[in-house]
FIZATI-242617 format. One line per field, with one value per atom (N, C-alpha, C, O): residue number from 0; chain; atom name; x, y, z. Coordinates in Angstrom, 2 decimals. Layout:
% FIZATI-242617
num	NUM	...
chaine	A	...
atome	CA	...
c1	X	...
c2	Y	...
c3	Z	...
This chain:
% FIZATI-242617
num	0	0	0	0	1	1	1	1	2	2	2	2	3	3	3	3	4	4	4	4	5	5	5	5	6	6	6	6	7	7	7	7	8	8	8	8	9	9	9	9	10	10	10	10	11	11	11	11	12	12	12	12	13	13	13	13	14	14	14	14	15	15	15	15	16	16	16	16	17	17	17	17	18	18	18	18	19	19	19	19	20	20	20	20	21	21	21	21	22	22	22	22	23	23	23	23	24	24	24	24	25	25	25	25	26	26	26	26	27	27	27	27	28	28	28	28	29	29	29	29	30	30	30	30	31	31	31	31	32	32	32	32	33	33	33	33	34	34	34	34	35	35	35	35	36	36	36	36	37	37	37	37	38	38	38	38	39	39	39	39	40	40	40	40	41	41	41	41	42	42	42	42	43	43	43	43	44	44	44	44	45	45	45	45	46	46	46	46	47	47	47	47	48	48	48	48	49	49	49	49	50	50	50	50	51	51	51	51	52	52	52	52	53	53	53	53	54	54	54	54	55	55	55	55	56	56	56	56	57	57	57	57	58	58	58	58	59	59	59	59	60	60	60	60	61	61	61	61	62	62	62	62	63	63	63	63	64	64	64	64	65	65	65	65	66	66	66	66	67	67	67	67	68	68	68	68	69	69	69	69	70	70	70	70	71	71	71	71	72	72	72	72	73	73	73	73	74	74	74	74	75	75	75	75	76	76	76	76	77	77	77	77	78	78	78	78	79	79	79	79	80	80	80	80	81	81	81	81	82	82	82	82	83	83	83	83	84	84	84	84	85	85	85	85	86	86	86	86	87	87	87	87	88	88	88	88	89	89	89	89	90	90	90	90	91	91	91	91	92	92	92	92	93	93	93	93	94	94	94	94	95	95	95	95	96	96	96	96
chaine	A	A	A	A	A	A	A	A	A	A	A	A	A	A	A	A	A	A	A	A	A	A	A	A	A	A	A	A	A	A	A	A	A	A	A	A	A	A	A	A	A	A	A	A	A	A	A	A	A	A	A	A	A	A	A	A	A	A	A	A	A	A	A	A	A	A	A	A	A	A	A	A	A	A	A	A	A	A	A	A	A	A	A	A	A	A	A	A	A	A	A	A	A	A	A	A	A	A	A	A	A	A	A	A	A	A	A	A	A	A	A	A	A	A	A	A	A	A	A	A	A	A	A	A	A	A	A	A	A	A	A	A	A	A	A	A	A	A	A	A	A	A	A	A	A	A	A	A	A	A	A	A	A	A	A	A	A	A	A	A	A	A	A	A	A	A	A	A	A	A	A	A	A	A	A	A	A	A	A	A	A	A	A	A	A	A	A	A	A	A	A	A	A	A	A	A	A	A	A	A	A	A	A	A	A	A	A	A	A	A	A	A	A	A	A	A	A	A	A	A	A	A	A	A	A	A	A	A	A	A	A	A	A	A	A	A	A	A	A	A	A	A	A	A	A	A	A	A	A	A	A	A	A	A	A	A	A	A	A	A	A	A	A	A	A	A	A	A	A	A	A	A	A	A	A	A	A	A	A	A	A	A	A	A	A	A	A	A	A	A	A	A	A	A	A	A	A	A	A	A	A	A	A	A	A	A	A	A	A	A	A	A	A	A	A	A	A	A	A	A	A	A	A	A	A	A	A	A	A	A	A	A	A	A	A	A	A	A	A	A	A	A	A	A	A	A	A	A	A	A	A	A	A	A	A	A	A	A	A	A	A	A	A	A	A	A	A	A	A	A	A	A	A	A	A	A	A	A	A	A	A	A	A	A	A	A	A	A
atome	N	CA	C	O	N	CA	C	O	N	CA	C	O	N	CA	C	O	N	CA	C	O	N	CA	C	O	N	CA	C	O	N	CA	C	O	N	CA	C	O	N	CA	C	O	N	CA	C	O	N	CA	C	O	N	CA	C	O	N	CA	C	O	N	CA	C	O	N	CA	C	O	N	CA	C	O	N	CA	C	O	N	CA	C	O	N	CA	C	O	N	CA	C	O	N	CA	C	O	N	CA	C	O	N	CA	C	O	N	CA	C	O	N	CA	C	O	N	CA	C	O	N	CA	C	O	N	CA	C	O	N	CA	C	O	N	CA	C	O	N	CA	C	O	N	CA	C	O	N	CA	C	O	N	CA	C	O	N	CA	C	O	N	CA	C	O	N	CA	C	O	N	CA	C	O	N	CA	C	O	N	CA	C	O	N	CA	C	O	N	CA	C	O	N	CA	C	O	N	CA	C	O	N	CA	C	O	N	CA	C	O	N	CA	C	O	N	CA	C	O	N	CA	C	O	N	CA	C	O	N	CA	C	O	N	CA	C	O	N	CA	C	O	N	CA	C	O	N	CA	C	O	N	CA	C	O	N	CA	C	O	N	CA	C	O	N	CA	C	O	N	CA	C	O	N	CA	C	O	N	CA	C	O	N	CA	C	O	N	CA	C	O	N	CA	C	O	N	CA	C	O	N	CA	C	O	N	CA	C	O	N	CA	C	O	N	CA	C	O	N	CA	C	O	N	CA	C	O	N	CA	C	O	N	CA	C	O	N	CA	C	O	N	CA	C	O	N	CA	C	O	N	CA	C	O	N	CA	C	O	N	CA	C	O	N	CA	C	O	N	CA	C	O	N	CA	C	O	N	CA	C	O	N	CA	C	O	N	CA	C	O	N	CA	C	O	N	CA	C	O	N	CA	C	O	N	CA	C	O	N	CA	C	O	N	CA	C	O	N	CA	C	O	N	CA	C	O	N	CA	C	O	N	CA	C	O
c1	160.33	159.39	158.03	157.43	157.55	156.26	156.31	155.34	157.45	157.61	157.56	156.96	158.16	158.17	156.76	156.37	156.02	154.64	153.77	152.96	153.94	153.17	153.48	152.58	154.75	155.14	154.57	154.09	154.59	154.04	152.53	152.02	151.83	150.37	150.05	149.13	150.77	150.53	150.87	150.20	151.91	152.26	151.16	150.81	150.63	149.53	148.29	147.60	148.01	146.86	147.03	146.08	148.24	148.50	148.36	147.81	148.86	148.73	147.25	146.81	146.50	145.06	144.32	143.44	144.66	144.04	144.36	143.51	145.60	145.99	145.24	144.79	145.11	144.37	142.91	142.33	142.31	140.91	140.72	139.77	141.63	141.52	141.67	140.97	142.56	142.74	141.47	141.05	140.87	139.64	138.50	137.73	138.39	137.36	137.59	136.63	138.84	139.16	138.78	138.24	139.06	138.71	137.19	136.71	136.44	134.98	134.44	133.49	135.04	134.62	134.86	134.01	136.00	136.31	135.36	134.90	135.07	134.14	132.75	132.07	132.32	131.00	130.96	129.97	132.04	132.09	132.06	131.39	132.76	132.76	131.37	130.90	130.73	129.38	128.39	127.56	128.47	127.58	127.86	126.93	129.12	129.45	128.96	128.46	129.11	128.63	127.11	126.60	126.39	124.94	124.53	123.57	125.24	124.94	125.18	124.34	126.32	126.63	125.62	125.21	125.21	124.22	122.90	122.29	122.45	121.17	121.23	120.26	122.34	122.46	122.43	121.74	123.17	123.21	121.89	121.49	121.23	119.91	118.91	118.09	118.99	118.12	118.38	117.44	119.63	119.99	119.45	118.93	119.57	119.07	117.55	117.02	116.85	115.39	114.94	113.92	115.69	115.34	115.51	114.69	116.56	116.74	115.60	115.07	115.23	114.12	112.83	112.03	112.63	111.42	111.36	110.30	112.49	112.53	112.21	111.46	112.77	112.49	111.03	110.42	110.46	109.07	108.11	107.08	108.43	107.58	107.63	106.60	108.80	108.91	108.12	107.47	108.16	107.40	105.91	105.14	105.49	104.05	103.54	102.39	104.40	103.98	103.88	103.13	104.64	104.64	103.51	103.25	102.83	101.76	100.53	100.31	99.72	98.52	97.24	96.15	97.32	96.12	95.98	96.97	94.72	94.52	94.92	95.35	94.79	95.17	96.70	97.18	97.44	98.90	99.31	100.27	98.58	98.87	98.67	99.48	97.61	97.33	98.41	98.88	98.81	99.87	101.19	101.95	101.46	102.71	102.73	103.75	101.58	101.52	101.60	102.11	101.09	101.24	102.72	103.19	103.45	104.88	105.62	106.57	105.18	105.76	105.53	106.42	104.36	104.04	104.92	105.42	105.12	105.95	107.40	108.02	107.92	109.31	109.47	110.48	108.48	108.58	108.52	109.15	107.77	107.75	109.11	109.56	109.76	111.10	112.09	112.92	111.99	112.88	112.62	113.55	111.36	111.02	111.62	112.13	111.58	112.18	113.69	114.27	114.35	115.79	116.12	117.14	115.27	115.49	115.42	116.14	114.56	114.43	115.66	115.85	116.50	117.70	118.90	119.94	118.77	119.89	119.91	118.85	121.08	121.17	121.09	122.11	119.89	119.68	119.40	118.76	119.88	119.58	118.28	117.69	117.85	116.58	116.55	115.48	117.73	117.75	117.42	117.11	117.47	117.20	115.72	115.30	114.95	113.55	112.64	111.43
c2	173.60	172.93	172.78	171.70	173.90	173.86	172.88	172.17	172.86	171.96	170.50	169.68	170.14	168.76	168.32	167.19	169.20	168.87	168.69	167.77	169.53	169.42	168.11	167.44	167.76	166.50	165.31	164.36	165.35	164.25	164.12	163.01	165.25	165.22	164.69	163.89	165.13	164.65	163.17	162.45	162.71	161.28	160.43	159.38	160.89	160.17	160.18	159.17	161.32	161.41	160.48	159.84	160.41	159.51	158.05	157.25	157.71	156.35	156.00	154.91	156.93	156.69	156.52	155.67	157.32	157.19	155.86	155.24	155.41	154.11	152.97	152.04	153.02	151.97	151.98	150.91	153.16	153.26	152.71	151.97	153.06	152.57	151.06	150.41	150.49	149.04	148.35	147.34	148.88	148.29	148.38	147.43	149.49	149.64	148.65	148.08	148.45	147.49	146.07	145.31	145.72	144.39	144.19	143.12	145.21	145.12	144.99	144.25	145.71	145.64	144.24	143.70	143.65	142.30	141.28	140.37	141.43	140.51	140.61	139.60	141.82	142.01	141.39	140.77	141.58	141.00	139.47	138.83	138.88	137.43	136.94	135.92	137.67	137.31	137.34	136.44	138.38	138.46	137.32	136.74	137.02	135.92	134.59	133.76	134.37	133.13	133.01	131.93	134.10	134.07	133.80	133.06	134.39	134.14	132.67	132.04	132.13	130.73	129.78	128.81	130.07	129.23	129.26	128.22	130.46	130.59	129.91	129.27	130.05	129.43	127.91	127.25	127.35	125.89	125.33	124.23	126.07	125.64	125.68	124.78	126.72	126.81	125.65	125.04	125.35	124.23	122.91	122.07	122.73	121.52	121.42	120.36	122.53	122.51	122.27	121.63	122.79	122.54	121.06	120.49	120.43	118.99	118.21	117.26	118.61	117.95	118.13	117.20	119.32	119.62	118.74	118.21	118.60	117.74	116.30	115.63	115.81	114.43	114.25	113.24	115.21	115.09	115.20	114.52	116.05	116.12	114.81	114.36	114.20	112.90	111.84	111.00	111.87	110.90	111.14	110.18	112.39	112.66	112.21	111.79	112.28	111.79	110.27	109.70	109.62	108.15	107.57	106.38	108.38	107.85	107.58	108.20	106.62	106.28	106.52	106.38	106.87	107.14	108.62	109.33	109.09	110.53	110.96	112.10	110.06	110.44	110.61	111.52	109.75	109.89	111.12	111.82	111.37	112.51	113.82	114.75	113.90	115.11	115.35	116.47	114.29	114.42	114.80	115.58	114.25	114.57	116.02	116.69	116.50	117.89	118.86	119.97	118.44	119.26	119.36	120.42	118.27	118.28	119.15	119.85	119.12	119.98	121.44	122.27	121.76	123.12	123.57	124.69	122.69	123.02	123.27	124.23	122.40	122.55	123.80	124.49	124.08	125.28	126.55	127.55	126.51	127.64	127.84	128.97	126.74	126.84	127.40	128.24	126.93	127.43	128.91	129.67	129.31	130.72	131.58	132.67	131.13	131.87	131.99	133.05	130.91	130.96	131.90	132.59	131.91	132.80	134.26	135.11	134.54	135.90	136.37	137.57	135.46	135.83	136.06	136.55	135.72	135.93	137.38	137.96	137.98	139.37	139.45	139.40	139.56	139.63	141.06	141.81	141.45	142.79	142.74	141.67	143.87	143.96	143.21	142.87	142.95	142.26	140.78	140.14	140.22	138.80	138.54	137.39	139.57	139.37	139.35	139.19
c3	49.43	50.30	49.61	49.61	49.03	48.33	47.15	46.87	46.48	45.32	45.74	45.03	46.85	47.34	47.73	47.45	48.37	48.76	47.52	47.48	46.54	45.29	44.58	44.08	44.53	43.88	44.64	44.02	45.95	46.76	46.55	46.39	46.54	46.33	44.94	44.78	43.94	42.57	42.43	41.69	43.13	43.08	43.72	43.19	44.85	45.51	44.61	44.50	43.98	43.09	41.89	41.45	41.35	40.23	40.64	39.89	41.81	42.32	42.54	42.18	43.12	43.33	42.02	41.91	41.03	39.72	39.07	38.44	39.24	38.68	39.34	38.66	40.66	41.38	40.95	40.72	40.85	40.43	39.01	38.76	38.11	36.72	36.66	35.89	37.46	37.48	37.99	37.43	39.04	39.57	38.55	38.40	37.87	36.84	35.70	35.17	35.33	34.28	34.71	33.91	35.96	36.46	36.47	36.10	36.88	36.88	35.46	35.21	34.53	33.13	32.57	31.86	32.88	32.42	33.04	32.36	34.33	35.00	34.39	34.22	34.07	33.45	32.05	31.67	31.29	29.94	30.01	29.20	30.96	31.12	31.53	31.04	32.42	32.86	31.69	31.56	30.86	29.69	28.71	28.16	28.49	27.57	28.11	27.36	29.42	30.02	29.90	29.60	30.14	30.00	28.56	28.31	27.60	26.19	25.84	25.20	26.26	25.96	26.59	25.97	27.84	28.51	27.77	27.52	27.41	26.70	25.34	24.92	24.65	23.32	23.43	22.65	24.37	24.49	25.01	24.61	25.89	26.33	25.17	25.03	24.34	23.17	22.22	21.71	21.99	21.11	21.68	20.93	22.99	23.63	23.49	23.17	23.72	23.61	22.17	21.94	21.20	19.80	19.46	18.74	19.98	19.77	20.42	19.83	21.64	22.31	21.52	21.40	20.99	20.22	18.97	18.63	18.30	17.11	17.46	16.74	18.56	18.99	19.35	19.00	20.06	20.49	19.31	19.29	18.34	17.14	16.37	15.86	16.28	15.63	16.37	15.74	17.68	18.48	18.33	18.29	18.24	18.08	16.72	16.59	15.70	14.39	14.36	13.57	15.22	15.24	16.08	15.99	16.89	17.74	16.89	15.85	17.37	16.60	17.39	16.83	18.66	19.45	19.72	19.85	19.80	20.00	21.41	21.60	22.38	23.75	23.84	24.52	23.18	23.17	22.36	22.70	21.29	20.43	21.19	21.06	21.97	22.74	23.79	23.96	24.49	25.49	24.86	25.43	23.70	23.00	22.53	22.61	22.05	21.62	22.80	22.67	23.95	25.15	25.52	25.94	25.37	25.63	24.61	24.96	23.35	22.32	22.68	22.52	23.16	23.56	24.73	24.73	25.70	26.86	26.43	26.88	25.58	25.13	24.27	24.37	23.43	22.60	23.45	23.12	24.55	25.47	26.13	26.28	26.52	27.10	26.08	26.41	24.84	23.79	23.52	23.26	23.57	23.35	24.45	24.17	25.69	26.79	26.61	26.87	26.18	25.95	24.79	24.81	23.78	22.64	23.08	22.55	24.04	24.55	25.31	25.46	25.78	26.51	25.60	26.06	24.34	23.42	22.94	22.67	22.84	22.38	20.86	20.18	20.34	18.90	18.49	19.23	17.32	16.83	16.01	15.86	15.50	14.79	13.46	12.97	12.88	11.58	11.73	10.73	12.94	13.15	13.44	13.43	13.69	14.07	12.89	13.05
């Protein structure tokens, strides 16, 4: 009788441990996917802002009036600030800084 109760308790404990481990694994996978998605978003946004920055710098070099030049440089500053924020979201180690 004691042996049957012990086996039943251990079986329930093993089942509970298995369910807990599976849930932890699912949460770990969801977290890894979330981090990868955030990295991909930040990288593609940074790439987009760098392309915009290159286009705006080219446009500012082509302008011939100081009022247009000032507005263009303000736009360059805004885009570079956006790119800087996206760069801050990328997981870079100390060797990249």
